C-alpha positions in Angstrom: 123.0 92.4 98.8 120.8 93.9 102.5 117.3 94.7 102.0 118.3 97.9 103.8 120.4 99.0 101.3 118.0 98.1 98.3 116.6 100.4 96.2 118.0 103.6 94.3 121.4 104.4 94.2 124.3 106.3 92.1 127.1 103.5 91.3 129.6 104.2 88.6 128.1 107.6 87.7 124.6 106.8 87.1 121.6 105.8 89.0 121.2 102.1 89.8 118.8 99.8 90.8 119.4 96.7 93.7 122.8 96.8 91.6 121.0 97.2 88.2 122.0 99.4 85.3 118.6 101.6 85.1 120.2 102.9 81.8 120.6 98.8 80.6 116.5 98.4 82.2 115.3 101.3 79.7 117.3 99.8 76.7 116.2 96.5 77.0 112.4 97.1 77.4 112.3 101.1 76.8 110.3 104.0 78.1 108.4 104.8 79.8 108.7 102.3 82.4 108.4 101.2 85.9 110.9 99.7 87.6 110.7 98.3 91.4 112.9 97.0 94.3 112.1 94.1 96.0 114.2 94.6 98.4 113.1 98.4 99.0 109.6 96.4 99.7 110.8 93.8 102.0 112.4 96.7 103.8 109.5 99.1 103.8 107.8 95.5 105.4 109.6 95.2 108.0 109.6 98.4 109.5 106.1 97.8 110.4 106.4 94.6 111.6 109.3 95.7 113.9 107.4 98.9 114.4 104.1 96.8 116.1 105.2 93.2 117.0 104.7 94.4 120.7 100.5 93.8 120.3 98.6 91.5 118.1 98.2 92.7 114.9 97.5 92.4 111.3 99.0 94.7 108.2 97.2 94.8 105.3 98.6 95.6 102.2 95.9 98.4 100.6 96.0 96.5 96.9 94.7 99.9 95.6 98.3 100.9 95.7 100.1 99.4 93.6 98.3 96.2 92.3 100.7 94.0 89.8 100.1 90.2 90.8 104.6 90.4 91.4 104.2 92.6 94.1 100.4 91.1 95.4 102.6 87.6 95.3 105.4 89.2 97.4 102.8 90.5 100.3 101.2 87.5 100.7 104.8 85.3 101.1 105.7 87.7 103.7 102.5 86.9 105.6 100.0 90.5 104.7 96.9 91.0 104.8 95.2 92.6 102.1 92.7 95.7 102.2 90.9 95.8 98.7 87.9 98.2 97.1 86.4 96.2 94.4 85.6 92.8 93.3 88.5 93.4 90.3 91.2 93.5 93.5 89.5 91.0 95.8 89.9 88.5 92.7 93.7 89.5 92.1 95.0 88.9 95.8 92.7 85.8 95.8 94.7 84.9 92.9 98.1 86.2 94.3 97.8 83.7 97.5 96.4 85.9 100.3 94.0 83.7 102.5 90.7 85.5 102.3 90.4 84.9 106.0 93.2 88.2 105.8 91.3 89.6 103.9 89.5 93.1 104.1 86.6 94.9 102.1 86.1 98.4 102.3 85.1 100.5 99.9 81.9 103.4 99.6 79.9 101.4 97.1 79.8 97.8 97.2 77.5 96.4 94.5 75.5 93.7 95.1 78.3 91.2 92.7 80.9 92.5 94.6 79.2 91.6 97.8 78.1 88.0 96.3 82.1 87.7 95.7 83.2 88.5 98.7 80.8 85.8 100.6 82.0 82.9 97.9 85.5 83.6 98.8 84.6 83.8 103.2 86.6 87.2 103.3 87.5 87.9 106.7 86.0 91.3 107.6 83.3 94.1 105.8 84.2 97.4 106.5 80.5 98.2 106.2 79.8 102.1 105.4 76.4 103.3 106.5 73.6 101.4 108.0 72.1 100.4 104.9 75.1 98.3 103.8 74.8 96.3 107.1 71.2 95.5 105.8 72.3 94.1 102.5 75.5 92.3 103.6 72.7 90.4 106.4 70.5 89.8 103.7 73.2 88.5 100.9 75.0 86.5 103.9 71.5 84.9 105.2 70.8 84.0 101.5 73.9 82.0 101.5 73.4 80.6 105.3 76.9 82.2 106.0 77.7 84.8 108.2 79.8 88.0 107.5 82.0 90.1 110.1 81.5 93.3 109.8 83.8 96.3 110.9 81.9 99.9 110.3 83.6 102.5 109.8 83.1 105.6 111.4 84.3 108.9 110.2 85.1 111.2 113.3 85.0 114.2 111.7 89.0 114.3 112.3 91.2 116.9 109.5 93.9 114.5 107.8 96.1 117.7 107.4 96.8 116.7 103.6 95.3 117.4 100.6 91.9 117.9 100.5 90.9 114.7 97.8 92.8 112.0 99.5 91.6 113.3 103.3 88.6 111.2 104.0 87.6 111.6 107.8 85.8 114.7 107.5 82.3 115.4 107.5 81.1 116.3 104.6 83.1 113.3 103.2 81.3 110.2 101.8 82.9 107.9 103.8 81.6 105.8 106.7 79.1 106.8 108.9 79.4 110.0 112.1 81.1 108.3 115.0 78.0 109.6 117.0 75.8 107.1 115.5 78.0 104.0 115.1 76.8 102.9 118.5 72.9 102.8 117.7 73.5 101.5 114.3 75.6 98.6 115.3 73.2 97.5 118.0 70.6 97.5 115.3 73.0 96.0 113.3 74.0 92.9 115.9 70.0 92.0 115.7 70.4 91.1 112.2 70.7 87.4 110.5 74.0 86.4 108.9 76.4 89.0 110.4 78.2 89.3 113.0 79.8 93.2 114.4 83.4 92.4 114.8 85.2 95.5 115.0 84.9 99.3 114.1 87.4 101.0 111.1 88.4 104.3 110.4 90.8 105.8 107.6 90.8 109.5 107.8 92.6 110.2 104.6 96.1 109.4 102.6 99.7 111.2 102.5 99.5 112.2 106.4 102.9 113.4 107.8 101.6 115.0 110.6 100.6 111.9 112.7 98.2 113.8 115.3 95.4 113.3 113.6 96.0 109.7 113.5 96.2 109.5 117.0 93.6 111.3 117.9 91.1 108.6 115.4 92.6 105.9 117.8 91.6 107.2 120.8 87.7 107.9 119.5 87.9 104.1 118.1 89.1 102.9 121.1 86.8 105.1 123.5 84.0 103.5 121.5 85.7 100.2 121.3 85.1 100.0 125.0 81.8 100.9 125.3 81.0 98.4 123.1 82.9 95.7 124.9 80.8 96.8 128.2 77.8 96.3 126.0 78.9 92.4 125.0 79.7 93.3 121.3 82.0 90.3 120.8 84.4 92.5 119.2 87.3 91.0 117.7 89.7 94.2 115.8 90.3 97.7 115.8 91.0 99.0 112.3 93.2 102.3 111.6 93.2 102.3 107.8 96.5 103.6 106.5 97.4 106.7 105.3 100.8 107.4 106.4 102.9 109.4 104.5 105.5 109.4 102.4 108.3 112.5 102.0 108.3 112.8 98.1 111.2 116.0 98.9 113.5 113.4 99.9 114.3 114.5 102.8 112.9 112.2 105.3 109.8 111.9 106.8 107.5 109.8 109.6 107.6 106.1 110.0 105.6 102.8 111.2 107.4 103.7 114.7 106.6 107.1 114.7 103.1 105.7 113.5 103.0 103.0 116.6 104.0 105.3 119.1 101.4 107.6 118.7 98.9 104.6 118.1 99.7 101.9 120.7 99.3 103.9 123.7 95.7 105.2 122.5 94.5 101.5 122.7 96.8 100.0 125.3 95.0 97.1 127.0 91.9 96.6 124.5 91.6 92.9 123.9 91.6 93.5 119.6 93.8 92.9 116.7 94.9 96.1 115.4 94.4 96.6 111.6 96.2 98.5 109.7 96.3 99.0 106.3 99.2 100.9 104.5 99.7 100.9 100.7 101.9 103.9 99.5 104.1 103.7 102.9 105.0 100.1 102.0 105.7 100.7 97.9 106.1 104.2 96.8 109.8 104.6 97.6 110.3 101.2 95.9 109.5 102.2 92.4 110.7 105.4 89.5 109.7 106.0 87.1 111.6 106.5 83.6 111.2 108.3 80.9 112.9 109.6 77.9 114.1 113.2 77.3 111.5 113.9 73.4 112.3 117.6 73.0 114.0 121.0 74.8 111.5 123.8 73.5 111.3 127.3 75.2 109.1 131.0 74.8 109.5 134.2 76.0 108.9 132.7 79.6 109.7 129.1 79.9 111.7 125.8 78.7 109.6 122.8 78.7 111.3 119.5 78.5 109.6 117.4 77.4 109.5 113.9 78.0 107.3 110.7 77.1 105.7 109.9 80.0 103.0 112.6 81.4 99.6 112.0 83.0 98.9 109.0 81.6 102.3 107.5 83.5 101.6 109.0 86.9 98.4 111.0 87.4 99.4 112.3 90.6 100.9 115.8 89.3 98.1 116.6 87.6 95.3 115.6 89.7 96.9 116.5 93.2 99.9 118.5 92.0 101.9 116.4 93.6 105.3 117.0 93.8 107.7 114.1 92.5 111.6 114.5 92.5 113.2 114.2 88.8 116.9 113.3 88.2 119.0 112.6 84.9 119.7 109.0 85.6 123.2 109.8 84.4 124.4 113.7 85.7 126.3 115.3 83.1 127.4 118.0 85.3 125.6 120.5 82.7 124.4 124.5 84.1 120.8 124.1 85.8 117.5 125.5 84.6 114.2 126.8 85.8 111.8 124.3 83.3 108.7 122.3 83.6 109.0 118.8 82.1 106.1 118.0 81.0 104.2 115.2 79.2 103.4 114.7 75.2 99.5 114.4 75.9 97.1 117.0 74.5 96.3 118.8 78.4 97.7 122.0 79.8 97.9 119.7 83.3 100.0 117.3 81.1 103.3 117.7 83.1 105.1 115.9 85.6 106.9 119.1 87.2 106.7 122.8 86.9 108.8 125.3 88.0 111.5 122.7 88.9 115.7 124.1 89.3 117.4 120.9 87.8 120.4 119.7 85.8 119.8 121.0 82.1 118.6 118.0 80.0 118.7 117.6 76.6 116.9 115.1 74.2 117.6 111.8 74.2 118.9 111.6 78.0 116.6 109.2 80.7 115.5 111.1 83.5 113.9 109.0 86.8 110.8 110.0 88.9 111.5 109.6 92.1 109.1 107.1 94.4 106.6 106.5 92.2 105.5 103.0 93.6 102.3 103.9 94.3 99.6 105.3 92.5 101.7 105.3 89.6 101.1 102.4 86.8 97.6 101.9 89.5 95.9 105.3 88.1 97.8 105.0 84.8 95.3 105.6 81.5 95.1 105.1 77.7 94.3 109.0 77.1 94.9 109.6 73.6 95.0 105.8 72.9 98.4 105.8 74.4 99.5 102.4 76.0 100.5 101.6 79.5 104.2 100.9 79.9 105.6 98.0 80.7 106.7 97.0 85.0 110.0 95.8 85.7 111.0 94.1 89.8 114.3 94.4 90.5 115.3 91.3 93.1 119.2 90.7 94.4 120.6 91.9 91.7 118.6 90.4 88.7 115.3 92.1 86.9 112.4 90.6 85.1 109.0 91.9 83.6 106.2 91.8 85.9 104.1 93.5 83.0 104.9 93.7 79.0 103.8 97.1 77.2 101.1 97.4 76.2 100.1 97.1 72.4 97.6 99.6 70.2 95.8 95.4 69.7 95.3 95.0 73.4 93.9 98.5 73.1 91.2 97.8 70.5 91.1 93.8 71.4 87.7 94.6 73.7 86.1 96.5 71.1 83.3 95.0 69.0 
């Protein structure tokens, strides 16, 4: 099977992934269950590589989107860098085989221990969030006799036009420094021991389907980079972050080629490596969450389809009011109805879909929640003492378990 045709498609009256039956996977591993297509991930990666092939670039996978070790090893083998935001993600990236020089450490609240860990591994760049963070990096690096390469994260006050919880480039957000103050901060920072000012970084938000804000941010970053280069700063990188959105409605959306078409003209002529930090757009469409219908109930106003997955497995609908397509793995041709698909967690906000028209599910039916490869398991919890689900990766017609289902014993193992 070619990577272009990899993913989730109907076959023989039921949804399959890369030729493997989702019904069989659910029977073998139980539900809820995350299933990923390696071919679809590779195809997404190839689209990024082709889009930016005309410039010196580095694509750093945003580990927060899906940090399963098998998926991290896949990206490391493809030559990706890693965008990390915690000490745990740093350890996972190194364990998966990412060269430390290709790791970028972001995050607004790096602890002293995380800074020490990153310096110990010799990571490639630090996305510093403030003047004080540059000073902390200087103190820690100078004490160890090493040099930390610093990209300053700037906040250009640009509206990403996505959900307010994931819009990070506005002035009221906690991220980065006012772009108007950046040059002065870096002039002071370049005099500090143990740090090298190596570039600028900006990430204005996630799930962006309107690419004009990214183009504007790239233009502002490029303009400031040119000023700093003229002042003699030894810049190496221009990092535009990630944020390319996914069309969760399934109608098609922006792709890496469209992103490159907006960004590359703005940075033309700069002698810098372009760093891009995608996460969602690499893995979201490569995954589904399989869930089994437990019961169907009605009240005077609504019909509820109660399934065995909920906000503990996929938080995005409850947290962001996010839309995910939900479809029967094996359609039965039943009458369609408007339903709420809800989970078993004791919260009214525990839902996967509200007011959704779909083929009327019945108890025992297997449903597929689409585009669940990003921010699914990564945001899962044990609320209500629910063990987190298993994960399966399918490649070239074969499946393998890449995370076993948690047990009750796992939940209490750390108690004393």
